[in-house]
C-alpha positions as CSV (number, residue, x, y, z in Angstrom):
1,M,10.6,10.1,2.4
2,I,10.7,8.4,-1.0
3,A,12.9,9.6,-3.8
4,V,12.7,7.8,-7.2
5,R,15.4,9.1,-9.5
6,S,15.9,8.2,-13.2
7,L,14.3,4.9,-12.6
8,A,14.4,2.3,-15.5
9,F,12.8,-1.1,-15.2
10,G,11.4,-3.7,-17.6
11,Y,10.9,-7.4,-17.7
12,S,13.0,-9.6,-20.0
13,L,11.8,-9.7,-23.6
14,Q,9.2,-7.0,-22.9
15,P,9.2,-3.2,-23.5
16,P,10.4,-1.2,-20.5
17,L,7.7,-0.1,-18.0
18,F,9.8,2.9,-16.7
19,H,12.4,5.0,-18.3
20,S,14.2,7.9,-16.6
21,F,11.2,8.1,-14.2
22,D,11.3,10.5,-11.3
23,W,8.9,10.7,-8.4
24,A,8.9,12.0,-4.8
25,V,6.8,11.2,-1.7
26,K,6.9,13.2,1.5
27,R,6.6,11.6,4.9
28,G,2.9,11.3,6.0
29,E,1.4,11.7,2.5
30,T,-1.2,9.4,1.2
31,W,-0.8,8.4,-2.4
32,A,-3.0,6.3,-4.8
33,V,-1.3,4.9,-7.9
34,L,-3.7,4.5,-10.8
35,G,-3.4,3.6,-14.5
36,P,-4.4,1.2,-17.2
37,S,-3.7,-2.5,-17.1
38,G,0.0,-3.3,-17.8
39,C,1.2,0.2,-17.0
40,G,3.5,-0.9,-14.1
41,K,1.4,-0.1,-11.0
42,T,2.1,-3.3,-9.1
43,T,5.7,-3.4,-10.4
44,L,6.3,0.1,-9.0
45,L,5.0,-1.1,-5.6
46,Y,7.3,-4.1,-5.6
47,L,10.2,-1.8,-6.5
48,L,9.3,0.4,-3.5
49,A,9.1,-2.7,-1.3
50,G,12.6,-3.8,-2.4
51,L,11.2,-7.0,-4.0
52,R,12.5,-5.9,-7.4
53,L,15.5,-3.7,-8.2
54,P,15.8,-1.1,-10.9
55,V,17.7,-1.8,-14.0
56,S,19.2,1.7,-13.6
57,G,18.5,4.7,-11.5
58,S,17.7,4.5,-7.8
59,I,15.0,4.5,-5.1
60,E,15.9,6.1,-1.8
61,I,13.7,5.9,1.4
62,D,14.7,8.2,4.2
63,G,17.9,9.0,2.4
64,E,19.0,5.3,2.1
65,R,19.3,3.6,-1.2
66,L,16.9,0.6,-1.4
67,T,18.8,-2.6,-2.2
68,R,16.5,-5.1,-0.4
69,P,13.3,-5.1,1.6
70,R,13.5,-2.8,4.5
71,P,12.1,-3.7,8.0
72,H,10.3,-0.4,8.4
73,S,8.1,-0.9,5.3
74,G,4.8,-2.9,5.5
75,L,3.3,-4.6,2.4
76,I,-0.3,-5.7,2.2
77,L,-1.3,-7.8,-0.8
78,Q,-4.6,-8.4,-2.5
79,D,-4.8,-12.0,-1.5
80,Y,-4.1,-11.2,2.2
81,G,-1.1,-13.6,2.5
82,L,-2.5,-15.3,5.6
83,L,-1.2,-18.8,6.7
84,P,-4.3,-21.1,6.4
85,W,-3.1,-23.4,9.2
86,S,-2.7,-20.5,11.7
87,T,-5.4,-18.7,13.6
88,V,-6.1,-15.0,13.3
89,R,-4.0,-14.3,16.4
90,E,-1.1,-16.5,15.2
91,N,-1.2,-14.7,11.8
92,V,-1.0,-11.3,13.5
93,E,1.9,-12.5,15.6
94,L,3.8,-13.9,12.6
95,G,6.0,-10.9,11.9
96,L,6.9,-10.6,15.6
97,R,8.0,-14.2,15.7
98,L,10.1,-13.8,12.6
99,R,11.8,-10.7,14.1
100,K,12.6,-12.6,17.3
101,F,14.0,-15.5,15.2
102,Y,16.4,-13.2,13.2
103,G,17.2,-10.8,16.0
104,A,17.9,-7.1,15.6
105,D,20.2,-7.5,12.6
106,G,19.1,-4.3,10.8
107,K,18.1,-6.3,7.8
108,H,15.1,-8.5,8.8
109,A,14.3,-6.4,11.8
110,P,15.2,-2.9,13.0
111,R,18.4,-2.8,15.2
112,S,16.2,-1.7,18.1
113,F,12.6,-2.7,18.2
114,Q,10.2,-2.8,21.1
115,P,6.6,-2.7,20.0
116,K,4.6,0.0,21.7
117,K,1.3,-1.7,21.2
118,S,0.5,-5.4,21.8
119,V,-1.0,-8.0,19.5
120,E,-4.1,-7.8,21.7
121,Y,-4.4,-4.1,21.1
122,W,-4.4,-4.5,17.4
123,L,-6.9,-7.4,17.5
124,E,-9.2,-5.0,19.4
125,R,-8.4,-2.0,17.2
126,L,-9.2,-3.8,14.0
127,G,-12.3,-5.4,15.4
128,I,-11.2,-9.0,15.2
129,A,-10.6,-9.9,18.8
130,D,-13.8,-12.0,18.9
131,I,-12.5,-14.2,16.0
132,A,-8.9,-14.4,17.2
133,D,-9.0,-18.2,17.5
134,A,-10.6,-18.7,14.1
135,Y,-8.8,-19.8,11.0
136,P,-8.8,-17.8,7.7
137,S,-11.2,-20.3,6.1
138,Q,-13.7,-19.6,8.8
139,I,-13.9,-15.8,8.4
140,S,-15.0,-13.3,5.8
141,G,-12.8,-11.5,3.3
142,G,-13.1,-8.3,5.2
143,Q,-12.0,-10.0,8.4
144,R,-9.1,-11.5,6.6
145,Q,-8.0,-8.1,5.3
146,R,-8.3,-6.7,8.8
147,T,-6.1,-9.5,10.0
148,A,-3.5,-8.7,7.3
149,I,-3.6,-5.0,8.4
150,A,-3.2,-5.9,12.1
151,R,-0.2,-8.2,11.2
152,T,1.5,-5.3,9.4
153,L,0.8,-2.6,12.0
154,V,2.0,-4.5,15.0
155,L,5.4,-4.2,13.4
156,E,5.1,-0.4,13.5
157,P,6.1,0.5,9.9
158,D,6.6,4.0,8.8
159,L,5.6,3.2,5.2
160,L,2.5,1.2,4.2
161,L,2.4,-0.3,0.7
162,M,-0.9,-1.8,-0.4
163,D,-1.7,-3.6,-3.7
164,E,-5.4,-3.5,-4.6
165,P,-6.2,-4.5,-1.0
166,F,-10.0,-4.1,-1.2
167,S,-10.8,-5.2,-4.8
168,S,-12.4,-8.5,-3.9
169,L,-14.7,-7.1,-1.2
170,D,-18.3,-6.0,-1.4
171,A,-19.0,-2.3,-1.6
172,V,-20.0,-1.7,2.0
173,T,-17.0,-3.6,3.4
174,R,-14.7,-1.9,1.0
175,E,-15.8,1.5,2.0
176,D,-15.5,0.6,5.7
177,L,-11.9,-0.6,5.3
178,Q,-11.0,2.4,3.1
179,A,-12.1,4.7,6.0
180,L,-10.3,2.5,8.6
181,T,-7.1,2.6,6.6
182,L,-7.0,6.3,6.3
183,S,-7.8,6.6,10.0
184,L,-5.0,4.3,11.0
185,C,-2.5,6.1,8.8
186,A,-3.4,9.4,10.4
187,E,-3.2,7.9,13.9
188,Q,0.2,6.2,13.3
189,G,1.7,8.9,11.1
190,L,2.2,6.5,8.2
191,T,3.1,7.2,4.7
192,L,0.6,5.4,2.4
193,V,1.1,4.2,-1.2
194,V,-1.9,2.2,-2.4
195,V,-2.2,0.7,-5.9
196,T,-5.7,0.4,-7.3
197,H,-7.4,-0.1,-10.6
198,A,-10.6,1.7,-9.5
199,I,-10.9,5.5,-10.1
200,E,-13.3,6.0,-7.3
201,E,-11.1,4.3,-4.8
202,A,-8.1,6.3,-5.9
203,A,-10.1,9.5,-5.3
204,V,-11.1,8.4,-1.8
205,L,-7.7,7.1,-0.6
206,G,-5.1,9.4,-2.3
207,R,-4.7,13.0,-1.3
208,K,-2.3,12.8,-4.2
209,I,-2.9,10.5,-7.1
210,L,-0.1,9.2,-9.4
211,L,-1.6,8.4,-12.8
212,L,0.7,6.1,-14.8
213,D,0.6,6.0,-18.6
214,A,0.9,3.2,-21.1
215,P,4.6,2.2,-20.8
216,P,7.3,3.4,-20.8
217,N,6.5,5.8,-18.1
218,R,8.8,8.8,-18.2
219,T,7.1,11.5,-16.1
220,A,4.9,11.4,-13.0
221,K,1.4,12.8,-13.7
222,V,0.1,13.9,-10.3
223,F,-3.4,15.1,-9.3
224,E,-3.9,16.9,-6.0
225,N,-6.9,15.7,-4.0
226,P,-6.8,17.4,-0.6
227,T,-10.4,16.4,0.4
228,A,-9.6,12.6,0.1
229,G,-11.4,10.7,2.9
230,S,-13.3,13.6,4.3
231,A,-16.9,13.3,5.5
232,G,-19.4,13.5,2.6
233,Q,-16.6,13.4,0.0
234,R,-18.3,10.8,-2.2
235,E,-21.3,13.0,-2.6
236,S,-19.4,16.2,-3.4
237,K,-19.1,17.9,-6.8
238,T,-15.3,18.0,-6.4
239,Y,-15.2,14.3,-6.1
240,Q,-17.4,13.7,-9.1
241,E,-15.3,16.1,-11.2
242,L,-12.0,14.5,-10.2
243,C,-13.4,11.0,-11.0
244,S,-14.5,12.3,-14.4
245,R,-11.2,13.9,-15.1
246,L,-9.2,10.8,-14.2
247,R,-11.5,8.7,-16.4
248,R,-10.9,11.0,-19.3
249,E,-7.2,10.9,-18.8
250,M,-7.1,7.1,-18.7
251,Q,-9.3,6.8,-21.8
252,H,-6.9,9.2,-23.6
253,E,-3.9,7.1,-22.5
254,T,-5.4,3.8,-23.8
255,A,-6.9,5.3,-27.0
């Protein structure tokens, strides 16, 4: 689904984050992107979202070169991105209203789009129907994140990009939303790429883990994690060993 070829990118007056970088993601895979601070994790996500463009090389999604944000990709940010003056329901409806405004132009919205599931369905599915008329300031962080997820899924993306979406939540809420995210991706057949700074979260969410190095990144270091999200995974020896291995790799890279 995603093909990153000979990617080069860097910010002005700073060393490059990526140089001749290749990476491939198949449809339906769940990936966690991990690495030390400043390695380019969030930048890679913005490149996949079409919010930044490579200096050289290319990113293709479903065989089409990415030159701008694509309407079939969903992006969920750490700060939720909710409109404070709009209710939960109005925030979930936001993307649909924008698509209606632009019309089926193939840029801001797919050329043909008829949502299969309603806003009300997603309010119920995400467990926020009872707070649909509340404002973001009146609800918890976990409820805000559920609202952001509902707003994205009502647009029926095929690719879900998440930037440290649970980092500000308490442990119980975080684990609940991690499990919900994996369940929703499986239900909807979504491809997931989630950026995280937490080793344990990467080991739960990513059936494949991309570990970035200190820049410039030249090769994709990939760890297979087929038991991600399975029942009892956090208590398993395999999980503990993977977390330990990832921690050693990151310590080596920052040493």
